[in-house]
LOMARMI-31681 format. One record per residue: residue in one letter; chain; x, y, z of N, C-alpha, C in turn. Coordinates in Angstrom, 1 decimal. Example, Ala and Ser with C-alpha at 12.3 -4.5 7.8 and 13.67 -1.06 7.14 Angstrom:
residues 2
 code unit n_east n_north   n_up ca_east ca_north  ca_up c_east c_north   c_up
    A    A   13.2    -5.7    7.8    12.3     -4.5    7.8   13.2    -3.3    7.8
    S    A   12.8    -2.2    7.1    13.7     -1.1    7.1   12.9     0.0    7.9
//
This chain:
residues 145
 code unit n_east n_north   n_up ca_east ca_north  ca_up c_east c_north   c_up
    M    A   19.3    15.6   27.1    19.7     16.2   25.6   19.9    14.5   25.0
    A    A   20.7    14.1   25.7    21.7     12.9   24.9   20.3    11.9   24.7
    I    A   19.7    11.5   25.6    18.4     10.5   25.1   17.5    11.2   23.9
    R    A   17.0    12.8   23.6    16.5     13.0   23.1   17.5    13.0   21.3
    L    A   18.8    13.1   21.6    19.7     13.5   20.7   19.4    11.7   19.7
    A    A   19.4    10.7   21.0    19.7      9.2   20.6   18.5     8.9   19.8
    R    A   17.3     9.4   20.5    15.9      9.1   20.1   15.5     9.6   18.6
    G    A   16.2    10.8   18.3    16.3     11.4   16.7   16.8    11.0   15.9
    V    A   17.9    10.1   16.0    19.1      9.2   15.2   18.1     8.2   15.0
    V    A   17.5     7.2   16.0    17.0      6.2   15.9   15.7     6.4   15.1
    M    A   15.0     7.4   15.3    13.7      7.9   14.4   14.2     8.1   12.9
    G    A   15.3     8.8   13.0    15.8      9.3   11.7   16.1     7.6   11.0
    G    A   16.7     6.9   11.5    17.4      5.8   10.8   16.4     5.0   10.3
    L    A   15.0     4.5   11.2    13.4      4.1   10.7   13.4     4.5    9.2
    V    A   13.1     6.2    9.2    12.5      7.0    8.4   13.4     6.5    6.9
    L    A   14.8     6.7    7.3    15.4      6.5    6.0   15.9     5.0    5.3
    T    A   15.7     4.1    6.5    15.7      2.6    6.5   14.2     2.4    5.7
    S    A   13.1     3.0    5.6    11.8      2.6    5.4   12.0     3.5    3.9
    S    A   12.5     4.3    3.8    12.9      4.9    2.0   13.9     4.2    1.5
    V    A   15.0     4.1    2.0    15.6      3.1    1.0   14.9     1.9    0.5
    A    A   14.3     1.2    1.9    13.7     -0.1    0.8   12.9     0.3    0.2
    L    A   12.2     1.3    0.4    11.0      1.2   -0.7   11.5     1.6   -2.0
    A    A   12.8     2.2   -2.2    13.2      2.3   -3.6   14.0     1.3   -4.1
    Q    A   14.5     0.2   -2.9    14.7     -1.1   -3.8   13.8    -2.1   -4.3
    L    A   12.4    -2.0   -3.9    11.1     -2.6   -4.1   11.3    -2.4   -5.6
    P    A   10.8    -4.2   -6.0    10.7     -4.6   -7.5    9.2    -3.3   -7.7
    E    A    8.8    -3.0   -8.8     7.9     -2.5   -9.4    6.7    -3.2   -9.9
    C    A    5.8    -2.7  -10.2     4.7     -3.6  -11.0    4.0    -2.0  -11.7
    R    A    3.5    -2.7  -12.6     2.8     -1.9  -13.6    1.4    -2.2  -13.0
    V    A    0.3    -1.3  -12.8    -1.1     -1.2  -13.0   -1.6     0.0  -13.8
    D    A   -2.8    -0.9  -14.6    -3.4     -0.1  -15.2   -5.1     0.2  -14.5
    F    A   -5.5     1.7  -14.8    -6.6      1.9  -14.1   -7.8     1.8  -14.7
    P    A   -9.2     1.9  -14.4   -10.1      1.7  -15.2  -10.2     3.3  -16.2
    Y    A   -9.8     4.2  -15.8    -9.7      5.4  -16.4   -8.5     5.7  -17.7
    G    A   -7.8     4.6  -17.8    -7.1      4.9  -18.9   -5.6     5.2  -18.0
    S    A   -5.0     5.5  -17.1    -3.9      6.0  -16.7   -3.3     4.3  -15.8
    T    A   -1.9     4.7  -16.3    -1.0      3.4  -15.9    0.2     4.2  -14.6
    R    A    0.2     3.2  -13.4     1.1      3.5  -12.8    2.5     2.6  -12.3
    S    A    3.8     2.9  -12.2     4.4      2.1  -11.7    4.5     2.1   -9.9
    L    A    4.2     0.6   -9.4     4.0      1.0   -8.0    5.1     0.1   -7.4
    P    A    5.4     0.6   -6.1     6.3     -0.1   -5.5    5.4    -1.4   -5.2
    L    A    6.4    -3.0   -5.3     5.7     -4.2   -4.8    6.0    -4.5   -3.5
    A    A    4.9    -4.7   -2.6     5.5     -5.3   -1.5    4.7    -6.9   -1.5
    A    A    5.3    -7.7   -1.7     4.8     -9.4   -1.6    5.7   -10.2   -0.5
    T    A    6.3    -9.4    0.1     6.9    -10.8    1.4    6.1   -10.0    2.9
    T    A    6.1   -11.1    3.7     6.2    -10.3    4.8    6.5    -9.4    5.0
    E    A    7.4    -8.9    5.6     8.7     -8.4    5.8    8.0    -6.8    5.0
    T    A    8.1    -6.7    3.6     7.7     -5.3    3.0    6.2    -5.1    3.3
    R    A    5.5    -6.2    3.2     4.2     -5.7    3.5    3.7    -5.3    5.0
    S    A    4.5    -5.4    5.8     4.4     -5.3    7.2    4.9    -3.7    7.3
    V    A    5.7    -3.6    6.7     6.5     -1.9    6.8    5.5    -1.1    5.7
    G    A    4.9    -1.7    4.8     4.6     -1.0    3.5    4.8     0.4    3.5
    L    A    3.9     1.5    3.8     3.9      3.4    3.6    4.2     3.5    5.0
    S    A    4.6     3.1    6.2     4.5      3.4    7.3    5.9     4.5    7.3
    G    A    5.9     5.1    8.2     6.9      6.3    8.5    7.4     7.1    7.2
    R    A    6.6     7.3    6.5     6.8      8.3    5.1    6.3     9.7    5.5
    D    A    6.4    10.3    4.7     5.8     11.6    4.8    5.3    11.9    2.9
    D    A    6.1    11.4    2.6     5.4     11.2    1.1    5.4    10.0    0.2
    I    A    4.5     9.4   -0.1     3.9      7.8   -0.4    4.2     8.0   -2.0
    G    A    4.4     8.8   -2.4     4.9      8.6   -4.1    3.4     8.4   -4.8
    P    A    3.6     7.2   -5.5     2.2      7.1   -6.4    1.5     5.7   -5.8
    G    A    2.1     5.8   -4.6     1.5      4.6   -3.7    2.0     3.3   -3.7
    M    A    1.3     2.3   -3.3     2.3      0.4   -2.9    1.1    -0.6   -3.7
    L    A    2.0    -1.4   -4.3     1.0     -2.6   -4.3    1.5    -3.6   -3.4
    F    A    0.2    -4.3   -2.6     0.5     -5.3   -2.0    0.3    -6.7   -2.6
    A    A    0.9    -7.9   -2.7     0.6     -8.8   -3.2    1.1    -9.9   -2.3
    W    A    0.1   -11.0   -2.3     0.1    -12.7   -2.2   -0.1   -13.6   -2.9
    R    A    0.8   -14.8   -2.8     0.9    -15.5   -4.1   -0.9   -16.5   -4.2
    D    A   -1.6   -16.4   -3.2    -3.0    -16.3   -3.1   -4.0   -15.6   -2.8
    E    A   -5.3   -16.4   -3.1    -6.4    -15.1   -2.3   -6.6   -15.6   -1.1
    G    A   -6.8   -14.5    0.0    -7.1    -14.6    1.0   -8.0   -13.4    1.8
    V    A   -8.5   -13.6    2.8    -9.0    -12.3    3.3   -7.7   -11.5    4.1
    R    A   -7.9   -10.3    4.0    -6.9    -10.0    3.8   -6.9    -8.3    5.2
    E    A   -6.4    -7.9    5.6    -6.4     -6.9    7.0   -5.5    -5.7    6.9
    L    A   -5.7    -4.9    6.9    -5.2     -3.4    7.0   -5.2    -2.7    8.4
    W    A   -4.1    -1.6    8.6    -4.4     -0.9   10.1   -2.8     0.3    9.5
    M    A   -3.0     1.2   10.1    -2.4      2.6    9.9   -1.3     3.2   11.0
    K    A   -1.3     2.0   12.0     0.2      2.2   13.0    1.2     3.0   12.3
    D    A    1.7     3.7   12.9     2.8      4.4   12.3    2.6     5.1   10.7
    T    A    1.6     5.1   10.3     1.6      5.8    8.9    1.0     7.1    9.0
    R    A    1.9     8.2    8.4     1.6      9.5    8.7    0.8     9.9    7.4
    V    A    0.1     9.7    6.5    -0.4     10.2    5.9   -1.4     9.2    5.3
    A    A   -2.7     9.9    5.3    -3.8      9.4    5.3   -4.1     8.5    3.7
    L    A   -4.5     7.3    3.6    -4.4      6.3    2.6   -6.3     6.1    2.3
    S    A   -6.5     5.6    0.8    -7.0      4.9    0.6   -6.6     3.6    0.1
    A    A   -7.6     2.6    0.2    -6.7      1.1   -0.2   -8.0     0.4   -0.7
    A    A   -7.6     0.0   -1.9    -8.6     -1.2   -2.8   -8.3    -1.8   -2.4
    F    A   -9.0    -3.2   -2.1    -8.8     -4.6   -2.1   -9.3    -5.4   -3.5
    I    A   -8.5    -6.0   -4.2    -8.6     -6.5   -5.1   -8.1    -8.2   -5.3
    D    A   -9.1    -8.6   -6.1    -9.3    -10.2   -6.3   -8.2   -10.9   -7.2
    A    A   -7.8   -12.2   -7.5    -6.8    -12.3   -8.5   -7.2   -12.1   -9.9
    H    A   -8.6   -11.8  -10.2    -9.4    -11.6  -11.7   -8.8    -9.8  -12.0
    G    A   -8.6    -9.2  -11.0    -8.4     -7.8  -11.1   -9.5    -7.2  -10.6
    V    A  -10.4    -7.9   -9.9   -11.8     -6.9  -10.0  -11.9    -6.6   -8.4
    V    A  -12.3    -5.0   -8.5   -12.2     -4.4   -7.0  -13.2    -4.7   -6.1
    R    A  -12.6    -5.2   -5.1   -14.1     -6.1   -4.2  -14.4    -5.1   -3.0
    K    A  -13.6    -4.0   -2.7   -13.7     -3.1   -1.1  -12.7    -1.9   -1.8
    V    A  -12.9    -0.8   -1.2   -12.5      0.3   -1.1  -12.6     1.5    0.0
    V    A  -11.4     1.2    1.1   -11.7      2.3    2.0  -10.9     3.3    2.3
    D    A  -11.1     4.1    3.2   -10.4      5.5    3.6  -10.0     4.9    4.6
    M    A   -8.7     5.8    5.0    -8.1      5.3    6.3   -7.5     6.4    6.9
    Q    A   -7.4     6.5    8.4    -6.6      8.2    8.6   -5.2     7.3    9.6
    P    A   -4.3     8.8    9.3    -3.2      8.5    9.5   -3.4     7.9   11.4
    Y    A   -2.0     7.2   11.8    -1.9      6.6   13.2   -3.2     5.5   13.5
    S    A   -4.0     5.3   12.8    -5.2      4.7   13.3   -5.0     3.3   13.4
    L    A   -5.5     2.6   14.5    -5.3      1.1   14.6   -6.4     0.8   14.4
    E    A   -7.5     1.0   13.9    -8.7      0.6   13.4   -8.3    -0.9   12.0
    R    A   -8.9    -1.6   12.1    -8.3     -3.0   11.2   -9.4    -2.2   10.1
    H    A   -9.1    -2.7    8.7    -9.6     -2.8    7.7   -9.9    -4.1    7.2
    G    A  -10.7    -4.7    6.7   -10.7     -6.2    6.4  -11.3    -6.3    4.7
    S    A  -10.9    -6.9    4.1   -11.5     -7.2    2.7  -12.7    -7.9    2.7
    N    A  -13.1    -8.6    3.9   -14.4     -9.3    3.8  -14.7   -10.6    3.1
    E    A  -13.7   -10.7    2.1   -13.7    -11.8    1.4  -12.2   -12.1    0.7
    P    A  -12.2   -13.1    0.0   -10.8    -13.4   -0.5  -10.2   -12.4   -1.5
    V    A   -8.7   -11.8   -1.2    -8.2    -11.1   -2.2   -7.1   -11.5   -2.9
    R    A   -6.3   -11.3   -4.0    -4.8    -11.1   -3.9   -4.3   -10.4   -3.8
    Y    A   -4.8    -9.1   -4.3    -3.9     -7.6   -4.2   -4.5    -6.7   -3.3
    I    A   -4.0    -5.7   -2.7    -4.3     -4.4   -2.1   -3.4    -2.9   -2.7
    I    A   -4.2    -2.1   -3.4    -3.1     -0.9   -3.5   -3.5     0.1   -2.8
    E    A   -2.5     0.6   -2.1    -2.9      1.9   -1.3   -2.4     3.5   -2.0
    V    A   -3.1     4.3   -2.1    -3.0      5.6   -2.4   -3.0     6.5   -1.8
    G    A   -3.2     7.9   -2.0    -3.3      8.9   -0.8   -4.9     9.2   -0.8
    T    A   -5.5     9.1    0.1    -6.7      9.2    0.4   -7.5    10.3   -0.9
    G    A   -8.5     9.6   -1.4    -9.2     10.2   -2.5   -9.0    10.1   -3.7
    G    A   -7.6     9.4   -3.7    -6.6      9.0   -5.6   -7.3     8.0   -6.3
    F    A   -8.5     7.6   -5.6    -9.1      6.4   -6.6  -10.1     7.4   -7.4
    G    A  -10.6     8.2   -6.9   -11.8      8.8   -8.1  -11.3     9.3   -9.4
    A    A   -9.8     9.7   -9.4    -9.4     10.3  -10.7   -9.3     9.1  -11.3
    L    A   -8.9     7.8  -10.9    -8.5      6.8  -11.5   -9.4     5.7  -11.9
    G    A  -11.0     6.4  -11.5   -12.0      5.2  -11.8  -12.3     4.0  -11.1
    V    A  -11.1     3.8   -9.5   -11.5      3.2   -9.1  -12.4     2.8   -8.2
    V    A  -13.6     1.7   -8.1   -14.5      2.0   -7.4  -15.0     0.2   -7.2
    V    A  -15.8     0.0   -6.6   -16.4     -1.2   -6.1  -16.8    -2.1   -7.6
    G    A  -16.4    -3.4   -7.8   -16.7     -3.5   -9.6  -15.8    -3.0  -10.3
    S    A  -14.9    -2.6  -10.8   -14.4     -2.1  -11.3  -13.2    -2.8  -11.6
    R    A  -12.4    -3.0  -12.5   -11.0     -4.1  -13.0  -10.0    -2.8  -12.9
    V    A   -8.8    -3.4  -12.6    -7.5     -3.1  -12.3   -6.7    -4.0  -13.4
    G    A   -5.8    -3.7  -14.3    -4.6     -4.7  -14.7   -3.4    -4.4  -14.1
    I    A   -3.0    -5.8  -13.5    -1.6     -6.0  -12.8   -0.6    -6.6  -13.2
    V    A    0.6    -5.8  -13.7     1.5     -6.5  -14.0    2.9    -6.9  -13.8
    C    A    3.2    -8.0  -12.8     4.5     -7.8  -12.4    5.3    -9.2  -12.8
    A    A    6.9    -9.0  -12.8     7.8    -10.0  -12.9    7.3   -11.4  -11.8
    D    A    7.4   -10.8  -10.6     6.8    -11.8   -9.8    5.7   -11.7   -8.7
    A    A    4.7   -11.6   -8.7     3.6    -11.1   -7.4    3.9   -11.7   -6.3
    G    A    4.7   -12.1   -5.9     4.9    -12.6   -4.1    5.0   -14.1   -4.3
//
């Protein structure tokens, strides 16, 4: 019983820490092809990118991952409870790849070519935003990494 209680406190603490950390992240404005705009939390450090949206039941509008330079990037869904779609985007805002990812999967999803940004939203969320391979998104951040 004490072990279960301790485990619950630790797990609850991890979720709370993840939620608080997400609320404290800076936000970037993202302009999507069909004209909608979202403010997305920015994960631009090794620590924030490694946590991402894991441990959350509510992912809000999604998340923007950014690096200072382009590179081949990779994602996985370990400890992520919600199915997500990810768009891999180059430094010019061109979408290079879109993937759907299943919760808790250890499958690695790579960009296959250099990108500077990745946007994650709930699975299928890119359809209503007009995000497909070759489309452009506008990203405005005070500091993109």
